[in-house]
C-alpha positions as CSV (number, residue, x, y, z in Angstrom):
1,M,25.8,2.0,-11.0
2,L,26.4,-1.7,-10.7
3,V,24.7,-4.0,-8.2
4,T,27.2,-6.8,-8.0
5,N,27.9,-10.2,-6.2
6,I,24.2,-11.2,-6.3
7,A,23.9,-14.7,-5.0
8,H,20.3,-14.6,-3.9
9,G,18.0,-12.6,-6.3
10,W,14.4,-12.7,-7.5
11,T,13.0,-11.1,-10.7
12,G,9.5,-10.8,-9.2
13,D,7.7,-12.7,-11.9
14,A,4.9,-15.2,-11.2
15,A,7.1,-18.2,-11.8
16,G,9.5,-17.2,-9.0
17,T,12.5,-16.9,-11.2
18,R,15.8,-16.4,-9.4
19,L,18.8,-14.4,-10.6
20,T,22.5,-14.2,-9.8
21,G,25.4,-12.1,-11.0
22,A,25.0,-8.3,-11.4
23,I,22.6,-5.6,-12.5
24,R,23.8,-2.5,-14.4
25,V,21.8,0.7,-14.0
26,E,22.1,3.6,-16.4
27,G,19.8,6.6,-16.5
28,G,17.5,5.1,-14.0
29,I,16.9,2.0,-16.1
30,I,18.2,-1.6,-15.8
31,T,20.4,-1.9,-18.9
32,A,22.1,-5.3,-18.4
33,M,22.0,-8.3,-16.1
34,G,24.3,-11.3,-15.6
35,D,28.0,-11.7,-15.4
36,L,29.1,-8.1,-15.4
37,S,32.3,-6.3,-14.3
38,P,32.4,-2.7,-12.9
39,R,33.4,0.0,-15.4
40,P,35.8,2.7,-14.5
41,G,34.1,5.2,-12.2
42,E,31.0,3.2,-11.8
43,D,29.3,3.3,-8.4
44,V,29.1,-0.2,-7.0
45,L,26.6,-1.6,-4.5
46,D,27.9,-4.9,-3.1
47,A,25.0,-7.4,-2.7
48,R,27.0,-10.0,-0.7
49,G,25.0,-11.0,2.3
50,C,21.7,-9.7,0.7
51,V,18.6,-10.8,-1.1
52,V,18.0,-8.7,-4.1
53,T,14.4,-8.1,-5.3
54,P,12.4,-5.5,-7.2
55,G,11.5,-2.6,-5.0
56,L,8.3,-3.5,-3.1
57,V,5.0,-1.8,-4.0
58,N,2.6,-1.0,-1.2
59,T,-0.8,-0.5,-2.8
60,H,-3.0,0.7,0.2
61,H,-2.0,2.7,3.2
62,H,-3.4,5.4,5.6
63,L,-0.3,7.4,6.6
64,F,-2.3,9.6,8.9
65,Q,-2.7,6.7,11.3
66,S,1.0,6.3,12.1
67,A,0.5,8.3,15.3
68,L,-2.7,6.3,16.2
69,K,-1.2,2.9,17.0
70,G,-2.4,0.6,19.8
71,L,-5.8,2.2,20.2
72,A,-9.1,0.1,20.4
73,I,-6.8,-2.9,20.4
74,N,-9.7,-5.4,21.0
75,A,-12.3,-3.7,18.8
76,P,-13.6,-5.3,15.5
77,L,-13.6,-3.1,12.4
78,D,-16.8,-1.1,12.8
79,L,-16.1,-0.3,16.5
80,W,-12.4,0.4,15.6
81,L,-13.5,2.9,12.9
82,E,-15.7,4.7,15.4
83,Q,-13.0,4.9,18.1
84,V,-9.9,5.6,16.1
85,P,-10.0,7.4,12.7
86,Y,-13.5,8.9,13.1
87,T,-12.8,10.0,16.6
88,Y,-9.4,11.5,16.1
89,W,-9.6,13.1,12.7
90,P,-10.4,16.6,14.0
91,A,-7.2,16.7,15.9
92,L,-5.1,15.9,12.8
93,D,-3.4,19.3,12.3
94,E,-0.6,19.8,9.7
95,E,2.2,18.8,12.1
96,A,0.4,15.6,13.2
97,L,-0.2,14.6,9.6
98,R,3.4,15.4,8.5
99,I,5.0,13.5,11.4
100,S,2.6,10.6,10.9
101,A,3.4,10.4,7.2
102,R,7.1,10.6,8.0
103,I,6.9,7.7,10.5
104,G,5.0,5.5,8.0
105,L,7.2,6.3,5.0
106,A,10.4,5.6,7.1
107,E,9.0,2.2,8.2
108,L,8.1,1.4,4.6
109,A,11.4,2.5,3.1
110,L,13.4,0.6,5.7
111,T,11.4,-2.6,5.0
112,G,11.7,-2.7,1.2
113,A,9.1,-0.4,-0.3
114,T,10.0,1.9,-3.1
115,T,6.4,2.8,-4.2
116,V,3.7,3.8,-1.8
117,C,0.0,4.4,-2.4
118,D,-1.7,6.3,0.3
119,H,-5.5,6.4,0.5
120,H,-6.2,9.6,2.3
121,Y,-9.9,10.3,2.9
122,V,-9.9,13.0,5.6
123,F,-10.3,16.3,3.9
124,S,-12.1,19.0,5.9
125,D,-12.7,22.7,5.6
126,R,-11.7,22.8,9.3
127,Y,-8.1,22.2,8.2
128,D,-5.9,25.2,7.5
129,Y,-3.6,23.1,5.3
130,D,-3.8,20.9,2.3
131,P,-3.3,17.2,3.2
132,A,-2.4,16.3,-0.4
133,E,0.4,18.8,-0.4
134,V,1.8,17.5,2.9
135,L,1.7,13.9,1.7
136,F,3.4,14.6,-1.6
137,E,6.1,16.7,0.1
138,E,6.9,14.0,2.7
139,A,7.1,11.2,0.0
140,A,9.5,13.5,-2.0
141,R,11.7,13.8,1.0
142,F,12.3,10.0,0.9
143,G,12.6,9.8,-2.9
144,L,9.8,7.3,-3.0
145,R,7.3,6.8,-5.9
146,F,4.0,8.0,-4.5
147,V,0.4,7.6,-5.5
148,L,-2.2,9.6,-3.7
149,A,-5.6,7.9,-3.8
150,R,-7.6,11.0,-3.1
151,G,-10.5,9.8,-1.0
152,G,-13.5,11.5,0.4
153,M,-17.2,11.0,1.2
154,A,-20.5,12.7,0.4
155,R,-22.0,11.1,3.5
156,G,-20.5,9.8,6.6
157,R,-21.4,6.7,8.6
158,N,-23.4,7.6,11.7
159,F,-21.6,6.4,14.8
160,G,-23.7,8.4,17.2
161,P,-23.6,11.9,18.8
162,H,-20.4,11.1,20.8
163,V,-18.3,10.8,17.6
164,P,-17.4,13.8,15.5
165,A,-19.4,14.0,12.3
166,A,-17.2,12.8,9.4
167,P,-15.9,15.5,7.0
168,T,-18.1,15.3,3.9
169,E,-18.3,17.1,0.6
170,S,-20.7,17.2,-2.3
171,V,-20.1,14.9,-5.2
172,A,-19.4,17.9,-7.3
173,H,-16.8,19.3,-4.8
174,F,-15.2,15.8,-4.5
175,L,-14.8,15.5,-8.3
176,E,-13.5,19.1,-8.5
177,A,-11.0,18.4,-5.7
178,V,-9.8,15.2,-7.4
179,A,-9.3,17.1,-10.7
180,Q,-7.3,19.9,-8.9
181,V,-5.0,17.4,-7.2
182,A,-4.5,15.5,-10.5
183,A,-3.7,18.7,-12.4
184,R,-0.9,19.4,-9.9
185,W,0.6,16.0,-9.3
186,H,-0.7,13.3,-11.7
187,D,2.0,12.2,-14.1
188,P,0.5,9.7,-16.6
189,A,4.0,8.5,-17.7
190,P,4.6,4.7,-17.2
191,D,7.5,5.5,-14.9
192,A,5.8,8.3,-13.0
193,M,7.2,9.4,-9.6
194,T,3.8,10.9,-8.7
195,R,0.3,9.7,-9.5
196,V,-3.2,10.5,-8.4
197,A,-6.2,8.1,-8.2
198,C,-9.9,8.8,-7.7
199,A,-10.7,7.0,-4.4
200,P,-14.2,7.4,-2.8
201,T,-13.6,6.0,0.7
202,T,-16.2,3.2,0.7
203,P,-18.7,3.4,-2.2
204,N,-21.6,1.6,-0.6
205,F,-21.4,3.6,2.6
206,N,-20.2,7.0,1.6
207,F,-21.8,7.9,-1.7
208,P,-25.3,7.7,-3.2
209,P,-25.4,4.9,-5.8
210,D,-26.4,7.2,-8.6
211,A,-23.2,9.2,-8.2
212,L,-20.9,6.2,-8.7
213,P,-21.2,6.0,-12.5
214,E,-20.5,9.7,-12.7
215,I,-17.4,9.4,-10.5
216,A,-16.1,6.5,-12.6
217,Q,-16.7,8.4,-15.9
218,E,-15.0,11.5,-14.7
219,A,-12.0,9.6,-13.3
220,R,-11.6,7.9,-16.6
221,R,-12.0,11.2,-18.5
222,L,-9.1,12.5,-16.4
223,G,-7.0,9.4,-17.0
224,L,-7.1,8.4,-13.3
225,R,-7.5,4.9,-11.9
226,L,-10.3,4.1,-9.4
227,H,-9.7,2.8,-5.8
228,A,-11.8,2.2,-2.8
229,H,-12.4,0.0,0.3
230,L,-14.7,-2.9,-0.4
231,S,-15.9,-6.0,1.4
232,E,-13.6,-5.5,4.4
233,N,-16.0,-7.5,6.5
234,T,-19.4,-9.2,6.3
235,A,-21.2,-5.9,7.0
236,Y,-20.5,-4.7,3.5
237,A,-22.4,-7.5,1.9
238,A,-25.2,-7.3,4.4
239,Q,-25.7,-3.6,3.6
240,T,-25.6,-3.9,-0.2
241,L,-27.9,-7.0,-0.1
242,R,-30.3,-5.1,2.1
243,D,-30.3,-1.8,0.3
244,F,-29.4,-2.7,-3.3
245,G,-30.4,-6.4,-3.6
246,K,-26.9,-7.5,-4.6
247,R,-23.6,-8.4,-3.1
248,P,-20.9,-5.7,-3.4
249,V,-19.0,-6.9,-6.4
250,P,-22.0,-7.5,-8.7
251,W,-23.5,-4.3,-7.4
252,L,-20.5,-2.3,-8.5
253,A,-20.2,-4.2,-11.8
254,G,-23.6,-2.7,-12.7
255,L,-22.3,0.8,-11.9
256,D,-19.2,0.7,-14.2
257,W,-16.9,0.2,-11.2
258,L,-14.9,-2.9,-12.3
259,G,-12.1,-3.1,-14.8
260,S,-8.4,-3.2,-15.3
261,D,-8.1,0.4,-14.0
262,V,-9.8,-0.4,-10.7
263,W,-8.3,-1.9,-7.5
264,F,-10.0,-2.5,-4.2
265,A,-8.5,-2.7,-0.7
266,H,-9.3,-5.7,1.5
267,L,-12.0,-7.9,-0.3
268,V,-12.1,-10.2,2.6
269,D,-15.7,-11.4,2.2
270,L,-16.0,-12.7,-1.4
271,T,-18.0,-15.5,-2.9
272,A,-16.5,-17.8,-5.6
273,D,-18.6,-16.0,-8.2
274,E,-17.2,-12.6,-7.0
275,V,-13.6,-13.9,-7.2
276,A,-14.3,-15.0,-10.8
277,C,-15.9,-11.7,-11.7
278,L,-12.9,-9.8,-10.4
279,A,-10.5,-12.0,-12.3
280,E,-12.5,-11.8,-15.5
281,S,-12.8,-8.0,-15.4
282,G,-9.2,-7.4,-14.5
283,T,-10.0,-5.7,-11.2
284,S,-7.2,-5.9,-8.7
285,M,-7.0,-6.6,-5.0
286,A,-4.9,-4.7,-2.5
287,H,-4.4,-7.5,0.0
288,C,-3.9,-6.3,3.6
289,P,-3.3,-9.5,5.6
290,Q,-2.0,-8.0,8.9
291,A,-4.8,-5.4,9.3
292,N,-7.5,-7.8,8.4
293,A,-6.1,-10.3,11.0
294,R,-5.6,-7.7,13.7
295,L,-9.2,-6.5,13.4
296,G,-10.5,-10.1,13.2
297,S,-12.1,-9.5,9.8
298,G,-10.7,-12.6,8.2
299,I,-8.4,-13.6,5.4
300,A,-9.1,-12.3,1.9
301,P,-9.1,-15.1,-0.8
302,A,-6.1,-13.7,-2.4
303,H,-4.8,-17.1,-3.3
304,A,-8.1,-17.9,-5.1
305,L,-8.0,-14.7,-7.1
306,H,-4.4,-15.4,-8.0
307,Q,-5.2,-19.0,-9.1
308,A,-8.1,-17.6,-11.2
309,G,-5.7,-15.4,-13.1
310,G,-6.6,-12.2,-11.3
311,T,-4.2,-9.5,-10.0
312,V,-3.3,-9.5,-6.4
313,S,-1.1,-6.8,-4.8
314,L,0.2,-6.5,-1.3
315,A,-0.5,-3.6,1.2
316,V,0.0,-2.9,4.8
317,D,-3.1,-0.7,5.4
318,G,-3.0,2.0,8.2
319,A,-0.9,1.7,11.3
320,G,-3.9,2.4,13.4
321,A,-5.2,-1.1,12.4
322,N,-1.8,-2.7,12.1
323,E,0.9,-1.5,14.4
324,A,3.6,-3.3,12.3
325,A,2.8,-1.4,9.1
326,D,5.9,-2.6,7.2
327,M,6.3,-4.6,4.0
328,G,8.2,-7.4,5.8
329,G,5.3,-8.0,8.0
330,A,3.0,-8.0,5.0
331,L,5.1,-10.6,3.2
332,Y,5.3,-12.9,6.2
333,S,1.6,-12.5,7.1
334,A,0.5,-13.3,3.6
335,F,2.8,-16.3,3.4
336,T,1.7,-17.8,6.7
337,L,-2.0,-17.0,6.9
338,H,-2.9,-18.5,3.6
339,R,-1.0,-21.7,4.3
340,A,-2.7,-21.9,7.8
341,A,-6.1,-21.5,6.2
342,H,-5.7,-23.5,3.0
343,G,-2.7,-25.7,3.3
344,V,0.9,-25.4,2.3
345,G,0.0,-25.6,-1.4
346,A,-2.0,-22.3,-1.2
347,V,1.0,-20.0,-1.8
348,S,4.7,-20.1,-2.3
349,P,7.3,-17.6,-1.3
350,G,7.8,-16.6,-4.9
351,T,4.0,-16.0,-5.3
352,I,4.0,-13.7,-2.2
353,L,6.9,-11.7,-3.6
354,H,5.2,-11.5,-7.0
355,W,2.1,-9.9,-5.3
356,A,4.3,-7.3,-3.6
357,T,6.2,-6.4,-6.9
358,M,4.7,-7.1,-10.3
359,G,1.2,-7.4,-8.8
360,G,1.5,-4.0,-7.2
361,A,2.9,-2.5,-10.4
362,K,-0.1,-3.8,-12.4
363,A,-2.7,-2.7,-9.8
364,L,-1.3,0.9,-9.8
365,G,-0.8,1.0,-13.6
366,L,3.0,1.5,-13.4
367,P,4.3,-1.1,-16.0
368,T,8.0,-0.1,-15.7
369,I,8.4,-1.1,-12.1
370,G,8.0,-4.3,-10.1
371,E,10.4,-6.6,-12.1
372,L,14.1,-7.0,-12.4
373,A,14.5,-7.1,-16.1
374,V,16.4,-5.2,-18.8
375,G,14.5,-2.1,-19.8
376,K,12.6,-1.9,-16.5
377,A,13.0,1.0,-14.0
378,A,15.8,0.5,-11.5
379,D,13.7,0.2,-8.4
380,I,15.7,-2.3,-6.5
381,T,15.8,-3.5,-2.9
382,L,18.7,-5.3,-1.2
383,F,17.5,-7.1,1.9
384,D,20.1,-7.5,4.6
385,L,20.6,-11.1,5.8
386,D,22.7,-10.0,8.8
387,H,20.1,-10.7,11.4
388,P,19.8,-13.7,13.8
389,R,16.4,-14.5,12.4
390,N,18.0,-15.3,9.1
391,F,20.9,-17.3,10.5
392,G,20.7,-21.0,9.6
393,L,18.6,-20.6,6.5
394,H,19.5,-23.3,4.0
395,D,18.1,-21.1,1.3
396,P,18.9,-17.5,2.3
397,G,16.9,-16.2,-0.7
398,L,13.7,-17.1,1.1
399,A,14.4,-14.7,4.0
400,P,12.3,-11.6,3.0
401,M,9.1,-13.8,2.7
402,V,9.5,-16.4,5.4
403,T,11.4,-15.0,8.4
404,G,9.4,-11.8,9.1
405,A,12.7,-9.9,9.6
406,A,12.9,-7.8,6.4
407,R,15.5,-5.1,6.8
408,V,17.0,-3.1,4.0
409,R,20.7,-2.6,3.5
410,H,20.4,-0.6,0.2
411,S,17.5,0.4,-2.0
412,M,17.0,2.6,-5.0
413,V,14.2,4.3,-7.0
414,A,14.9,5.0,-10.7
415,G,18.6,4.3,-9.9
416,R,18.8,6.9,-7.1
417,V,19.8,5.3,-3.8
418,I,17.2,6.1,-1.1
419,V,18.5,3.7,1.6
420,R,22.3,3.1,1.9
421,D,23.8,0.9,4.6
422,G,20.5,0.7,6.4
423,H,19.9,4.5,6.7
424,V,17.6,6.8,4.8
425,S,19.6,9.9,3.7
426,G,18.7,13.0,5.7
427,L,16.4,11.1,8.1
428,D,17.2,11.6,11.8
429,L,15.5,8.7,13.5
430,A,16.1,10.0,17.0
431,A,14.5,13.3,16.1
432,L,11.6,11.5,14.5
433,S,11.2,9.3,17.6
434,D,11.0,12.5,19.7
435,A,8.5,14.1,17.4
436,A,6.3,11.0,17.3
437,A,6.2,10.9,21.1
438,R,5.2,14.5,21.3
439,I,2.5,14.2,18.6
440,T,1.1,11.0,20.3
441,R,0.9,12.8,23.6
442,K,-0.8,15.8,21.9
443,L,-3.4,13.6,20.2
444,A,-4.0,11.7,23.5
445,R,-4.8,15.0,25.2
446,C,-7.1,16.1,22.5
447,L,-9.4,13.2,22.4
448,V,-9.7,10.0,24.3
449,P,-12.2,7.4,23.0
450,E,-14.3,5.3,25.2
451,P,-12.5,2.1,26.3
452,V,-13.3,-1.1,24.6
């Protein structure tokens, strides 16, 4: 395959390097770039009217929430948790999870994502299906690279008798379940299509502290990365200071929970010392700007971690806390929010794209993706400029980051086209719309939380 007529391209590197010309793909790998002509019989994707980037990497999601949008719309994080995921989880049957995942994956694929990490933490013996199997099956339908961050909790947060008790499991059962999922789906290859991470939901709330070193040790024995929510709002630091005498980052540092194989979602509430600690240890951030803004939690100091030499990746988080759970929204939110808070020098468009590409690849431990360069995997996105939002741009290459109208004309994963001419192969959007409406009505009948 040859991607040709590239006038507006980005490599994804931290310097914001642009590219023009063409990209040749052979065997799922980028084999040449520059002034290239089609070979006889070579499939050609015409990039005229497009911005070409590495496929975007979404490092933190909750696909089960795609049928839980617009609930508790004025609730802050803790009340939202009570009224949305922890109220509705018992009604999440196999059909609801499958349709929710399909909604989220469609939105991601059509807004530039080629790799998705889903942090699924609702595993219950009340379910007559395996959530991990459903999620891997749905990702395979789209042809996306997929990382399951297998979550879980040994103890749930107590939201009162009116909220269903959270599904819990013993530490031993959690580790056994992670090992089983990894044995089936984890591919350690640098260009893996499927990966598994060990992902306790929220370490300070959901597991006893003495279990955390054991979890980290077992994950590393299995060759799995570690992931969790951390410091999503100020309640995290208040709890760890009260119960453990330390803020979250130094507390976890003492439990062997920092390192280049660890990435945390959110990290909104960080001190300068914690930012430095994350950077020095190589621990990555999954930055979720829209969800943190929607819930009023704040803006993570992603710009500060980046400036300190740390790794920042971009994520959309669950659609229950971010109704526009698409990568275009994440790019635009990250670009505007940091400049609003810290001035126009805080971030550049190229920096934001770097977070969503090479930053994500580094956070997930997938070194062959995230960059347009010879020898890298051919995960490539062509963003369509044919939208009024993009008309009048003096530099059309900025469009995916600065207009908030990221729409994909074509994209590929390992050289296999997954979006062509704005359509996902085999996906009937009208049928998905009908299924989504039916599932949403079904969930609404099952459980209706108290109004905010």
